Every structure is written in C-alpha cells, then in structure tokens.
PyMOL Python script that loads the backbone (N, CA, C, O; Angstrom):
from pymol import cmd

cmd.read_pdbstr("""\
ATOM      1  N   UNK A   1      -0.621  -9.887  11.325  1.00  0.00           N
ATOM      2  CA  UNK A   1      -0.051 -10.754  10.302  1.00  0.00           C
ATOM      3  C   UNK A   1       1.324 -10.244   9.902  1.00  0.00           C
ATOM      4  O   UNK A   1       1.453  -9.076   9.533  1.00  0.00           O
ATOM      5  N   UNK A   2       2.352 -11.076   9.962  1.00  0.00           N
ATOM      6  CA  UNK A   2       3.690 -10.641   9.532  1.00  0.00           C
ATOM      7  C   UNK A   2       3.722 -10.203   8.068  1.00  0.00           C
ATOM      8  O   UNK A   2       4.593  -9.423   7.684  1.00  0.00           O
ATOM      9  N   UNK A   3       2.803 -10.684   7.254  1.00  0.00           N
ATOM     10  CA  UNK A   3       2.799 -10.301   5.836  1.00  0.00           C
ATOM     11  C   UNK A   3       2.237  -8.902   5.627  1.00  0.00           C
ATOM     12  O   UNK A   3       2.200  -8.422   4.494  1.00  0.00           O
ATOM     13  N   UNK A   4       1.795  -8.232   6.700  1.00  0.00           N
ATOM     14  CA  UNK A   4       1.251  -6.884   6.588  1.00  0.00           C
ATOM     15  C   UNK A   4       2.325  -5.816   6.768  1.00  0.00           C
ATOM     16  O   UNK A   4       2.034  -4.624   6.664  1.00  0.00           O
ATOM     17  N   UNK A   5       3.550  -6.225   7.032  1.00  0.00           N
ATOM     18  CA  UNK A   5       4.640  -5.279   7.256  1.00  0.00           C
ATOM     19  C   UNK A   5       5.666  -5.339   6.137  1.00  0.00           C
ATOM     20  O   UNK A   5       5.950  -6.412   5.603  1.00  0.00           O
ATOM     21  N   UNK A   6       6.226  -4.175   5.780  1.00  0.00           N
ATOM     22  CA  UNK A   6       7.349  -4.172   4.836  1.00  0.00           C
ATOM     23  C   UNK A   6       8.660  -4.207   5.596  1.00  0.00           C
ATOM     24  O   UNK A   6       9.682  -4.625   5.051  1.00  0.00           O
ATOM     25  N   UNK A   7       8.644  -3.776   6.839  1.00  0.00           N
ATOM     26  CA  UNK A   7       9.761  -3.896   7.771  1.00  0.00           C
ATOM     27  C   UNK A   7       9.131  -4.344   9.083  1.00  0.00           C
ATOM     28  O   UNK A   7       7.907  -4.447   9.159  1.00  0.00           O
ATOM     29  N   UNK A   8       9.917  -4.614  10.116  1.00  0.00           N
ATOM     30  CA  UNK A   8       9.301  -5.056  11.379  1.00  0.00           C
ATOM     31  C   UNK A   8       8.349  -4.039  12.009  1.00  0.00           C
ATOM     32  O   UNK A   8       7.620  -4.387  12.937  1.00  0.00           O
ATOM     33  N   UNK A   9       8.336  -2.786  11.529  1.00  0.00           N
ATOM     34  CA  UNK A   9       7.539  -1.748  12.179  1.00  0.00           C
ATOM     35  C   UNK A   9       6.707  -0.881  11.228  1.00  0.00           C
ATOM     36  O   UNK A   9       6.098   0.086  11.686  1.00  0.00           O
ATOM     37  N   UNK A  10       6.657  -1.176   9.953  1.00  0.00           N
ATOM     38  CA  UNK A  10       6.035  -0.258   8.993  1.00  0.00           C
ATOM     39  C   UNK A  10       5.087  -0.961   8.029  1.00  0.00           C
ATOM     40  O   UNK A  10       5.433  -1.986   7.442  1.00  0.00           O
ATOM     41  N   UNK A  11       3.880  -0.397   7.869  1.00  0.00           N
ATOM     42  CA  UNK A  11       2.966  -0.897   6.839  1.00  0.00           C
ATOM     43  C   UNK A  11       2.653   0.185   5.813  1.00  0.00           C
ATOM     44  O   UNK A  11       2.045  -0.101   4.781  1.00  0.00           O
ATOM     45  N   UNK A  12       3.062   1.430   6.083  1.00  0.00           N
ATOM     46  CA  UNK A  12       2.847   2.544   5.160  1.00  0.00           C
ATOM     47  C   UNK A  12       3.916   3.602   5.395  1.00  0.00           C
ATOM     48  O   UNK A  12       4.355   3.810   6.526  1.00  0.00           O
ATOM     49  N   UNK A  13       4.328   4.260   4.337  1.00  0.00           N
ATOM     50  CA  UNK A  13       5.138   5.472   4.488  1.00  0.00           C
ATOM     51  C   UNK A  13       4.854   6.404   3.315  1.00  0.00           C
ATOM     52  O   UNK A  13       4.622   5.970   2.186  1.00  0.00           O
ATOM     53  N   UNK A  14       4.880   7.706   3.621  1.00  0.00           N
ATOM     54  CA  UNK A  14       4.591   8.741   2.632  1.00  0.00           C
ATOM     55  C   UNK A  14       5.913   9.281   2.109  1.00  0.00           C
ATOM     56  O   UNK A  14       6.854   9.492   2.875  1.00  0.00           O
ATOM     57  N   UNK A  15       5.980   9.503   0.805  1.00  0.00           N
ATOM     58  CA  UNK A  15       7.175  10.068   0.182  1.00  0.00           C
ATOM     59  C   UNK A  15       7.110  11.590   0.241  1.00  0.00           C
ATOM     60  O   UNK A  15       6.211  12.206  -0.329  1.00  0.00           O
ATOM     61  N   UNK A  16       8.058  12.176   0.926  1.00  0.00           N
ATOM     62  CA  UNK A  16       8.102  13.630   1.083  1.00  0.00           C
ATOM     63  C   UNK A  16       8.199  14.306  -0.285  1.00  0.00           C
ATOM     64  O   UNK A  16       8.848  13.803  -1.201  1.00  0.00           O
ATOM     65  N   UNK A  17       7.554  15.429  -0.396  1.00  0.00           N
ATOM     66  CA  UNK A  17       7.621  16.195  -1.624  1.00  0.00           C
ATOM     67  C   UNK A  17       6.524  15.853  -2.609  1.00  0.00           C
ATOM     68  O   UNK A  17       5.857  16.748  -3.126  1.00  0.00           O
ATOM     69  N   UNK A  18       6.325  14.571  -2.878  1.00  0.00           N
ATOM     70  CA  UNK A  18       5.312  14.191  -3.872  1.00  0.00           C
ATOM     71  C   UNK A  18       4.049  13.618  -3.237  1.00  0.00           C
ATOM     72  O   UNK A  18       2.997  13.600  -3.877  1.00  0.00           O
ATOM     73  N   UNK A  19       4.129  13.154  -1.998  1.00  0.00           N
ATOM     74  CA  UNK A  19       2.997  12.639  -1.219  1.00  0.00           C
ATOM     75  C   UNK A  19       2.408  11.326  -1.710  1.00  0.00           C
ATOM     76  O   UNK A  19       1.322  10.945  -1.276  1.00  0.00           O
ATOM     77  N   UNK A  20       3.101  10.621  -2.611  1.00  0.00           N
ATOM     78  CA  UNK A  20       2.677   9.251  -2.893  1.00  0.00           C
ATOM     79  C   UNK A  20       3.103   8.407  -1.690  1.00  0.00           C
ATOM     80  O   UNK A  20       3.824   8.894  -0.819  1.00  0.00           O
ATOM     81  N   UNK A  21       2.669   7.161  -1.636  1.00  0.00           N
ATOM     82  CA  UNK A  21       3.040   6.334  -0.487  1.00  0.00           C
ATOM     83  C   UNK A  21       3.136   4.867  -0.867  1.00  0.00           C
ATOM     84  O   UNK A  21       2.456   4.393  -1.777  1.00  0.00           O
ATOM     85  N   UNK A  22       3.990   4.169  -0.155  1.00  0.00           N
ATOM     86  CA  UNK A  22       4.002   2.713  -0.213  1.00  0.00           C
ATOM     87  C   UNK A  22       3.111   2.235   0.914  1.00  0.00           C
ATOM     88  O   UNK A  22       3.184   2.734   2.037  1.00  0.00           O
ATOM     89  N   UNK A  23       2.263   1.254   0.601  1.00  0.00           N
ATOM     90  CA  UNK A  23       1.271   0.761   1.541  1.00  0.00           C
ATOM     91  C   UNK A  23       1.127  -0.736   1.360  1.00  0.00           C
ATOM     92  O   UNK A  23       1.173  -1.248   0.242  1.00  0.00           O
ATOM     93  N   UNK A  24       0.953  -1.434   2.478  1.00  0.00           N
ATOM     94  CA  UNK A  24       0.693  -2.865   2.441  1.00  0.00           C
ATOM     95  C   UNK A  24      -0.798  -3.082   2.652  1.00  0.00           C
ATOM     96  O   UNK A  24      -1.359  -2.679   3.671  1.00  0.00           O
ATOM     97  N   UNK A  25      -1.431  -3.723   1.677  1.00  0.00           N
ATOM     98  CA  UNK A  25      -2.850  -4.059   1.752  1.00  0.00           C
ATOM     99  C   UNK A  25      -3.013  -5.578   1.691  1.00  0.00           C
ATOM    100  O   UNK A  25      -2.092  -6.292   1.293  1.00  0.00           O
ATOM    101  N   UNK A  26      -4.174  -6.057   2.081  1.00  0.00           N
ATOM    102  CA  UNK A  26      -4.496  -7.463   1.837  1.00  0.00           C
ATOM    103  C   UNK A  26      -4.381  -7.678   0.330  1.00  0.00           C
ATOM    104  O   UNK A  26      -4.737  -6.785  -0.439  1.00  0.00           O
ATOM    105  N   UNK A  27      -3.898  -8.832  -0.110  1.00  0.00           N
ATOM    106  CA  UNK A  27      -3.707  -9.046  -1.546  1.00  0.00           C
ATOM    107  C   UNK A  27      -4.919  -8.714  -2.416  1.00  0.00           C
ATOM    108  O   UNK A  27      -4.758  -8.131  -3.488  1.00  0.00           O
ATOM    109  N   UNK A  28      -6.121  -9.070  -1.978  1.00  0.00           N
ATOM    110  CA  UNK A  28      -7.311  -8.744  -2.780  1.00  0.00           C
ATOM    111  C   UNK A  28      -7.580  -7.245  -2.805  1.00  0.00           C
ATOM    112  O   UNK A  28      -7.997  -6.709  -3.832  1.00  0.00           O
ATOM    113  N   UNK A  29      -7.344  -6.561  -1.682  1.00  0.00           N
ATOM    114  CA  UNK A  29      -7.512  -5.103  -1.650  1.00  0.00           C
ATOM    115  C   UNK A  29      -6.489  -4.429  -2.553  1.00  0.00           C
ATOM    116  O   UNK A  29      -6.807  -3.462  -3.246  1.00  0.00           O
ATOM    117  N   UNK A  30      -5.260  -4.938  -2.546  1.00  0.00           N
ATOM    118  CA  UNK A  30      -4.217  -4.382  -3.416  1.00  0.00           C
ATOM    119  C   UNK A  30      -4.606  -4.538  -4.878  1.00  0.00           C
ATOM    120  O   UNK A  30      -4.454  -3.607  -5.669  1.00  0.00           O
ATOM    121  N   UNK A  31      -5.105  -5.708  -5.236  1.00  0.00           N
ATOM    122  CA  UNK A  31      -5.526  -5.940  -6.617  1.00  0.00           C
ATOM    123  C   UNK A  31      -6.653  -4.992  -7.006  1.00  0.00           C
ATOM    124  O   UNK A  31      -6.667  -4.476  -8.124  1.00  0.00           O
ATOM    125  N   UNK A  32      -7.594  -4.758  -6.103  1.00  0.00           N
ATOM    126  CA  UNK A  32      -8.702  -3.846  -6.395  1.00  0.00           C
ATOM    127  C   UNK A  32      -8.204  -2.406  -6.544  1.00  0.00           C
ATOM    128  O   UNK A  32      -8.653  -1.691  -7.439  1.00  0.00           O
ATOM    129  N   UNK A  33      -7.281  -1.973  -5.676  1.00  0.00           N
ATOM    130  CA  UNK A  33      -6.737  -0.611  -5.775  1.00  0.00           C
ATOM    131  C   UNK A  33      -6.021  -0.415  -7.104  1.00  0.00           C
ATOM    132  O   UNK A  33      -6.133   0.645  -7.719  1.00  0.00           O
ATOM    133  N   UNK A  34      -5.290  -1.427  -7.550  1.00  0.00           N
ATOM    134  CA  UNK A  34      -4.599  -1.357  -8.843  1.00  0.00           C
ATOM    135  C   UNK A  34      -5.626  -1.333  -9.977  1.00  0.00           C
ATOM    136  O   UNK A  34      -5.518  -0.525 -10.899  1.00  0.00           O
ATOM    137  N   UNK A  35      -6.603  -2.207  -9.907  1.00  0.00           N
ATOM    138  CA  UNK A  35      -7.629  -2.292 -10.950  1.00  0.00           C
ATOM    139  C   UNK A  35      -8.383  -0.969 -11.099  1.00  0.00           C
ATOM    140  O   UNK A  35      -8.731  -0.572 -12.211  1.00  0.00           O
ATOM    141  N   UNK A  36      -8.635  -0.287  -9.975  1.00  0.00           N
ATOM    142  CA  UNK A  36      -9.388   0.972 -10.012  1.00  0.00           C
ATOM    143  C   UNK A  36      -8.500   2.182 -10.315  1.00  0.00           C
ATOM    144  O   UNK A  36      -8.997   3.304 -10.415  1.00  0.00           O
ATOM    145  N   UNK A  37      -7.193   1.962 -10.462  1.00  0.00           N
ATOM    146  CA  UNK A  37      -6.297   3.044 -10.837  1.00  0.00           C
ATOM    147  C   UNK A  37      -5.793   3.914  -9.702  1.00  0.00           C
ATOM    148  O   UNK A  37      -5.250   4.992  -9.945  1.00  0.00           O
ATOM    149  N   UNK A  38      -5.963   3.464  -8.466  1.00  0.00           N
ATOM    150  CA  UNK A  38      -5.479   4.227  -7.320  1.00  0.00           C
ATOM    151  C   UNK A  38      -4.041   3.897  -6.965  1.00  0.00           C
ATOM    152  O   UNK A  38      -3.397   4.640  -6.224  1.00  0.00           O
ATOM    153  N   UNK A  39      -3.532   2.789  -7.487  1.00  0.00           N
ATOM    154  CA  UNK A  39      -2.210   2.323  -7.092  1.00  0.00           C
ATOM    155  C   UNK A  39      -1.595   1.485  -8.214  1.00  0.00           C
ATOM    156  O   UNK A  39      -2.266   1.090  -9.168  1.00  0.00           O
ATOM    157  N   UNK A  40      -0.303   1.233  -8.064  1.00  0.00           N
ATOM    158  CA  UNK A  40       0.400   0.268  -8.912  1.00  0.00           C
ATOM    159  C   UNK A  40       1.089  -0.726  -7.992  1.00  0.00           C
ATOM    160  O   UNK A  40       1.487  -0.392  -6.876  1.00  0.00           O
ATOM    161  N   UNK A  41       1.222  -1.949  -8.479  1.00  0.00           N
ATOM    162  CA  UNK A  41       1.874  -2.999  -7.690  1.00  0.00           C
ATOM    163  C   UNK A  41       3.352  -2.680  -7.545  1.00  0.00           C
ATOM    164  O   UNK A  41       3.996  -2.277  -8.515  1.00  0.00           O
ATOM    165  N   UNK A  42       3.895  -2.853  -6.354  1.00  0.00           N
ATOM    166  CA  UNK A  42       5.316  -2.663  -6.112  1.00  0.00           C
ATOM    167  C   UNK A  42       6.070  -3.754  -6.874  1.00  0.00           C
ATOM    168  O   UNK A  42       5.708  -4.926  -6.766  1.00  0.00           O
ATOM    169  N   UNK A  43       7.107  -3.405  -7.641  1.00  0.00           N
ATOM    170  CA  UNK A  43       7.772  -4.398  -8.502  1.00  0.00           C
ATOM    171  C   UNK A  43       8.271  -5.651  -7.783  1.00  0.00           C
ATOM    172  O   UNK A  43       8.303  -6.725  -8.383  1.00  0.00           O
ATOM    173  N   UNK A  44       8.656  -5.539  -6.527  1.00  0.00           N
ATOM    174  CA  UNK A  44       9.172  -6.706  -5.794  1.00  0.00           C
ATOM    175  C   UNK A  44       8.106  -7.388  -4.938  1.00  0.00           C
ATOM    176  O   UNK A  44       8.421  -8.318  -4.195  1.00  0.00           O
ATOM    177  N   UNK A  45       6.857  -6.946  -5.028  1.00  0.00           N
ATOM    178  CA  UNK A  45       5.797  -7.539  -4.211  1.00  0.00           C
ATOM    179  C   UNK A  45       5.668  -9.026  -4.505  1.00  0.00           C
ATOM    180  O   UNK A  45       5.584  -9.441  -5.661  1.00  0.00           O
ATOM    181  N   UNK A  46       5.655  -9.816  -3.443  1.00  0.00           N
ATOM    182  CA  UNK A  46       5.533 -11.258  -3.582  1.00  0.00           C
ATOM    183  C   UNK A  46       6.851 -11.948  -3.894  1.00  0.00           C
ATOM    184  O   UNK A  46       6.900 -13.169  -4.046  1.00  0.00           O
ATOM    185  N   UNK A  47       7.912 -11.169  -3.987  1.00  0.00           N
ATOM    186  CA  UNK A  47       9.242 -11.708  -4.294  1.00  0.00           C
ATOM    187  C   UNK A  47       9.765 -12.496  -3.092  1.00  0.00           C
ATOM    188  O   UNK A  47       9.536 -12.098  -1.949  1.00  0.00           O
ATOM    189  N   UNK A  48      10.446 -13.579  -3.328  1.00  0.00           N
ATOM    190  CA  UNK A  48      10.995 -14.389  -2.255  1.00  0.00           C
ATOM    191  C   UNK A  48      12.422 -14.002  -1.917  1.00  0.00           C
ATOM    192  O   UNK A  48      12.975 -13.066  -2.494  1.00  0.00           O
ATOM    193  N   UNK A  49      13.009 -14.720  -0.988  1.00  0.00           N
ATOM    194  CA  UNK A  49      14.405 -14.510  -0.627  1.00  0.00           C
ATOM    195  C   UNK A  49      14.627 -13.258   0.197  1.00  0.00           C
ATOM    196  O   UNK A  49      13.704 -12.749   0.833  1.00  0.00           O
ATOM    197  N   UNK A  50      15.859 -12.762   0.183  1.00  0.00           N
ATOM    198  CA  UNK A  50      16.200 -11.608   1.017  1.00  0.00           C
ATOM    199  C   UNK A  50      15.557 -10.321   0.525  1.00  0.00           C
ATOM    200  O   UNK A  50      15.521  -9.334   1.259  1.00  0.00           O
ATOM    201  N   UNK A  51      15.049 -10.312  -0.697  1.00  0.00           N
ATOM    202  CA  UNK A  51      14.332  -9.145  -1.222  1.00  0.00           C
ATOM    203  C   UNK A  51      12.842  -9.201  -0.920  1.00  0.00           C
ATOM    204  O   UNK A  51      12.076  -8.380  -1.425  1.00  0.00           O
ATOM    205  N   UNK A  52      12.424 -10.160  -0.103  1.00  0.00           N
ATOM    206  CA  UNK A  52      11.012 -10.410   0.141  1.00  0.00           C
ATOM    207  C   UNK A  52      10.256  -9.129   0.463  1.00  0.00           C
ATOM    208  O   UNK A  52      10.691  -8.324   1.288  1.00  0.00           O
ATOM    209  N   UNK A  53       9.129  -8.956  -0.195  1.00  0.00           N
ATOM    210  CA  UNK A  53       8.171  -7.889   0.074  1.00  0.00           C
ATOM    211  C   UNK A  53       6.785  -8.509   0.062  1.00  0.00           C
ATOM    212  O   UNK A  53       6.523  -9.425  -0.718  1.00  0.00           O
ATOM    213  N   UNK A  54       5.894  -8.021   0.917  1.00  0.00           N
ATOM    214  CA  UNK A  54       4.548  -8.588   0.956  1.00  0.00           C
ATOM    215  C   UNK A  54       3.849  -8.521  -0.402  1.00  0.00           C
ATOM    216  O   UNK A  54       4.063  -7.583  -1.171  1.00  0.00           O
ATOM    217  N   UNK A  55       3.031  -9.497  -0.685  1.00  0.00           N
ATOM    218  CA  UNK A  55       2.300  -9.570  -1.950  1.00  0.00           C
ATOM    219  C   UNK A  55       1.408  -8.348  -2.168  1.00  0.00           C
ATOM    220  O   UNK A  55       1.198  -7.919  -3.303  1.00  0.00           O
ATOM    221  N   UNK A  56       0.888  -7.793  -1.075  1.00  0.00           N
ATOM    222  CA  UNK A  56      -0.029  -6.660  -1.177  1.00  0.00           C
ATOM    223  C   UNK A  56       0.627  -5.290  -1.149  1.00  0.00           C
ATOM    224  O   UNK A  56      -0.059  -4.289  -0.947  1.00  0.00           O
ATOM    225  N   UNK A  57       1.941  -5.221  -1.346  1.00  0.00           N
ATOM    226  CA  UNK A  57       2.619  -3.913  -1.319  1.00  0.00           C
ATOM    227  C   UNK A  57       2.340  -3.175  -2.629  1.00  0.00           C
ATOM    228  O   UNK A  57       2.533  -3.712  -3.719  1.00  0.00           O
ATOM    229  N   UNK A  58       1.879  -1.926  -2.488  1.00  0.00           N
ATOM    230  CA  UNK A  58       1.556  -1.090  -3.642  1.00  0.00           C
ATOM    231  C   UNK A  58       2.125   0.310  -3.442  1.00  0.00           C
ATOM    232  O   UNK A  58       2.458   0.715  -2.329  1.00  0.00           O
ATOM    233  N   UNK A  59       2.225   1.035  -4.552  1.00  0.00           N
ATOM    234  CA  UNK A  59       2.507   2.462  -4.528  1.00  0.00           C
ATOM    235  C   UNK A  59       1.182   3.159  -4.792  1.00  0.00           C
ATOM    236  O   UNK A  59       0.585   2.985  -5.854  1.00  0.00           O
ATOM    237  N   UNK A  60       0.720   3.948  -3.825  1.00  0.00           N
ATOM    238  CA  UNK A  60      -0.538   4.682  -3.949  1.00  0.00           C
ATOM    239  C   UNK A  60      -0.218   6.084  -4.452  1.00  0.00           C
ATOM    240  O   UNK A  60       0.654   6.767  -3.915  1.00  0.00           O
ATOM    241  N   UNK A  61      -0.929   6.497  -5.479  1.00  0.00           N
ATOM    242  CA  UNK A  61      -0.716   7.828  -6.040  1.00  0.00           C
ATOM    243  C   UNK A  61      -1.125   8.910  -5.051  1.00  0.00           C
ATOM    244  O   UNK A  61      -2.029   8.710  -4.240  1.00  0.00           O
ATOM    245  N   UNK A  62      -0.453  10.062  -5.120  1.00  0.00           N
ATOM    246  CA  UNK A  62      -0.758  11.191  -4.247  1.00  0.00           C
ATOM    247  C   UNK A  62      -2.144  11.742  -4.572  1.00  0.00           C
ATOM    248  O   UNK A  62      -2.499  11.873  -5.743  1.00  0.00           O
ATOM    249  N   UNK A  63      -2.926  12.064  -3.546  1.00  0.00           N
ATOM    250  CA  UNK A  63      -4.243  12.652  -3.800  1.00  0.00           C
ATOM    251  C   UNK A  63      -4.090  14.082  -4.321  1.00  0.00           C
ATOM    252  O   UNK A  63      -3.189  14.819  -3.922  1.00  0.00           O
ATOM    253  N   UNK A  64      -5.009  14.450  -5.231  1.00  0.00           N
ATOM    254  CA  UNK A  64      -4.958  15.786  -5.822  1.00  0.00           C
ATOM    255  C   UNK A  64      -6.034  16.712  -5.289  1.00  0.00           C
ATOM    256  O   UNK A  64      -5.974  17.922  -5.507  1.00  0.00           O
ATOM    257  N   UNK A  65      -7.021  16.158  -4.591  1.00  0.00           N
ATOM    258  CA  UNK A  65      -8.093  16.979  -4.044  1.00  0.00           C
ATOM    259  C   UNK A  65      -8.697  16.256  -2.835  1.00  0.00           C
ATOM    260  O   UNK A  65      -8.291  15.144  -2.496  1.00  0.00           O
ATOM    261  N   UNK A  66      -9.660  16.896  -2.200  1.00  0.00           N
ATOM    262  CA  UNK A  66     -10.274  16.332  -0.992  1.00  0.00           C
ATOM    263  C   UNK A  66     -10.949  14.981  -1.251  1.00  0.00           C
ATOM    264  O   UNK A  66     -10.891  14.090  -0.404  1.00  0.00           O
ATOM    265  N   UNK A  67     -11.578  14.827  -2.399  1.00  0.00           N
ATOM    266  CA  UNK A  67     -12.231  13.554  -2.727  1.00  0.00           C
ATOM    267  C   UNK A  67     -11.227  12.424  -2.819  1.00  0.00           C
ATOM    268  O   UNK A  67     -11.454  11.337  -2.287  1.00  0.00           O
ATOM    269  N   UNK A  68     -10.118  12.679  -3.491  1.00  0.00           N
ATOM    270  CA  UNK A  68      -9.076  11.654  -3.605  1.00  0.00           C
ATOM    271  C   UNK A  68      -8.410  11.399  -2.252  1.00  0.00           C
ATOM    272  O   UNK A  68      -8.011  10.271  -1.965  1.00  0.00           O
ATOM    273  N   UNK A  69      -8.287  12.437  -1.420  1.00  0.00           N
ATOM    274  CA  UNK A  69      -7.722  12.254  -0.088  1.00  0.00           C
ATOM    275  C   UNK A  69      -8.570  11.281   0.723  1.00  0.00           C
ATOM    276  O   UNK A  69      -8.031  10.462   1.467  1.00  0.00           O
ATOM    277  N   UNK A  70      -9.879  11.364   0.586  1.00  0.00           N
ATOM    278  CA  UNK A  70     -10.766  10.436   1.306  1.00  0.00           C
ATOM    279  C   UNK A  70     -10.545   8.990   0.847  1.00  0.00           C
ATOM    280  O   UNK A  70     -10.583   8.070   1.664  1.00  0.00           O
ATOM    281  N   UNK A  71     -10.316   8.789  -0.441  1.00  0.00           N
ATOM    282  CA  UNK A  71     -10.036   7.438  -0.950  1.00  0.00           C
ATOM    283  C   UNK A  71      -8.715   6.934  -0.374  1.00  0.00           C
ATOM    284  O   UNK A  71      -8.626   5.786   0.060  1.00  0.00           O
ATOM    285  N   UNK A  72      -7.689   7.784  -0.367  1.00  0.00           N
ATOM    286  CA  UNK A  72      -6.391   7.382   0.175  1.00  0.00           C
ATOM    287  C   UNK A  72      -6.523   7.067   1.661  1.00  0.00           C
ATOM    288  O   UNK A  72      -5.921   6.107   2.142  1.00  0.00           O
ATOM    289  N   UNK A  73      -7.298   7.857   2.392  1.00  0.00           N
ATOM    290  CA  UNK A  73      -7.530   7.567   3.811  1.00  0.00           C
ATOM    291  C   UNK A  73      -8.187   6.199   3.976  1.00  0.00           C
ATOM    292  O   UNK A  73      -7.834   5.450   4.887  1.00  0.00           O
ATOM    293  N   UNK A  74      -9.135   5.870   3.107  1.00  0.00           N
ATOM    294  CA  UNK A  74      -9.787   4.553   3.165  1.00  0.00           C
ATOM    295  C   UNK A  74      -8.790   3.438   2.876  1.00  0.00           C
ATOM    296  O   UNK A  74      -8.855   2.375   3.493  1.00  0.00           O
ATOM    297  N   UNK A  75      -7.872   3.668   1.949  1.00  0.00           N
ATOM    298  CA  UNK A  75      -6.852   2.660   1.647  1.00  0.00           C
ATOM    299  C   UNK A  75      -5.934   2.443   2.845  1.00  0.00           C
ATOM    300  O   UNK A  75      -5.615   1.303   3.185  1.00  0.00           O
ATOM    301  N   UNK A  76      -5.508   3.530   3.487  1.00  0.00           N
ATOM    302  CA  UNK A  76      -4.654   3.399   4.676  1.00  0.00           C
ATOM    303  C   UNK A  76      -5.417   2.675   5.781  1.00  0.00           C
ATOM    304  O   UNK A  76      -4.849   1.828   6.470  1.00  0.00           O
ATOM    305  N   UNK A  77      -6.689   2.997   5.955  1.00  0.00           N
ATOM    306  CA  UNK A  77      -7.501   2.308   6.966  1.00  0.00           C
ATOM    307  C   UNK A  77      -7.597   0.812   6.648  1.00  0.00           C
ATOM    308  O   UNK A  77      -7.528  -0.021   7.551  1.00  0.00           O
ATOM    309  N   UNK A  78      -7.755   0.473   5.364  1.00  0.00           N
ATOM    310  CA  UNK A  78      -7.810  -0.939   4.966  1.00  0.00           C
ATOM    311  C   UNK A  78      -6.484  -1.630   5.273  1.00  0.00           C
ATOM    312  O   UNK A  78      -6.468  -2.784   5.700  1.00  0.00           O
ATOM    313  N   UNK A  79      -5.370  -0.923   5.056  1.00  0.00           N
ATOM    314  CA  UNK A  79      -4.062  -1.482   5.403  1.00  0.00           C
ATOM    315  C   UNK A  79      -3.940  -1.735   6.895  1.00  0.00           C
ATOM    316  O   UNK A  79      -3.408  -2.761   7.316  1.00  0.00           O
ATOM    317  N   UNK A  80      -4.440  -0.785   7.705  1.00  0.00           N
ATOM    318  CA  UNK A  80      -4.414  -0.943   9.153  1.00  0.00           C
ATOM    319  C   UNK A  80      -5.278  -2.124   9.589  1.00  0.00           C
ATOM    320  O   UNK A  80      -4.889  -2.893  10.468  1.00  0.00           O
ATOM    321  N   UNK A  81      -6.441  -2.263   8.974  1.00  0.00           N
ATOM    322  CA  UNK A  81      -7.317  -3.392   9.308  1.00  0.00           C
ATOM    323  C   UNK A  81      -6.649  -4.721   8.951  1.00  0.00           C
ATOM    324  O   UNK A  81      -6.771  -5.695   9.693  1.00  0.00           O
ATOM    325  N   UNK A  82      -5.951  -4.763   7.826  1.00  0.00           N
ATOM    326  CA  UNK A  82      -5.219  -5.976   7.450  1.00  0.00           C
ATOM    327  C   UNK A  82      -4.108  -6.256   8.453  1.00  0.00           C
ATOM    328  O   UNK A  82      -3.866  -7.404   8.827  1.00  0.00           O
ATOM    329  N   UNK A  83      -3.446  -5.206   8.877  1.00  0.00           N
ATOM    330  CA  UNK A  83      -2.360  -5.335   9.848  1.00  0.00           C
ATOM    331  C   UNK A  83      -2.861  -5.887  11.168  1.00  0.00           C
ATOM    332  O   UNK A  83      -2.215  -6.737  11.781  1.00  0.00           O
ATOM    333  N   UNK A  84      -4.005  -5.406  11.601  1.00  0.00           N
ATOM    334  CA  UNK A  84      -4.498  -5.786  12.932  1.00  0.00           C
ATOM    335  C   UNK A  84      -5.453  -6.959  12.854  1.00  0.00           C
ATOM    336  O   UNK A  84      -5.963  -7.410  13.880  1.00  0.00           O
TER     337      UNK A  84
END
""", "prot")
cmd.dss("prot")
cmd.show_as("cartoon", "prot")
cmd.util.cbc("prot")
cmd.orient("prot")
C-alpha cells in the first residue's frame, strides 16, 4: 500500500541517541498505539498536499526495558504487515 510509506522506501526509522522512532501503522493500529500510550500521532499525519504524510504515522516512544522492547517490536511487525 502506498499509504504505508513516509517516503518511497521507508515505513520506519529510529532516531539516533534517543531510540524513539517514526513508524507507519494501519490507521486503526496507530489509534490503538496512541490510546495505549505507546505512541503519539505525528502532527502532519493525514495532511494533504506536498506535506502529505500517511494517516497512520506515529512517533513511538523509546523502550526502557526488555518488556517495552517486545511491544515496540510488535509495533514494527504490525507496520511491516500493513506495508506488505
């Protein structure tokens, strides 16, 4: 799905130093991640025009322990499933 990419080649990237990440999820998955406190909606998500960003783009907080890392891994896997 073209709506699963933030650029022609990227659905996720990790921010060096802090380990948070921008991730594209299915819109319902993004809403659930935000509702559960794992992410915040990207301010331009769903924006039209040349600033267009997918509706499901979120900022995922950096994991602080192994348990949170497993949740983040599940979110990335969900993004990959949406992509494919």
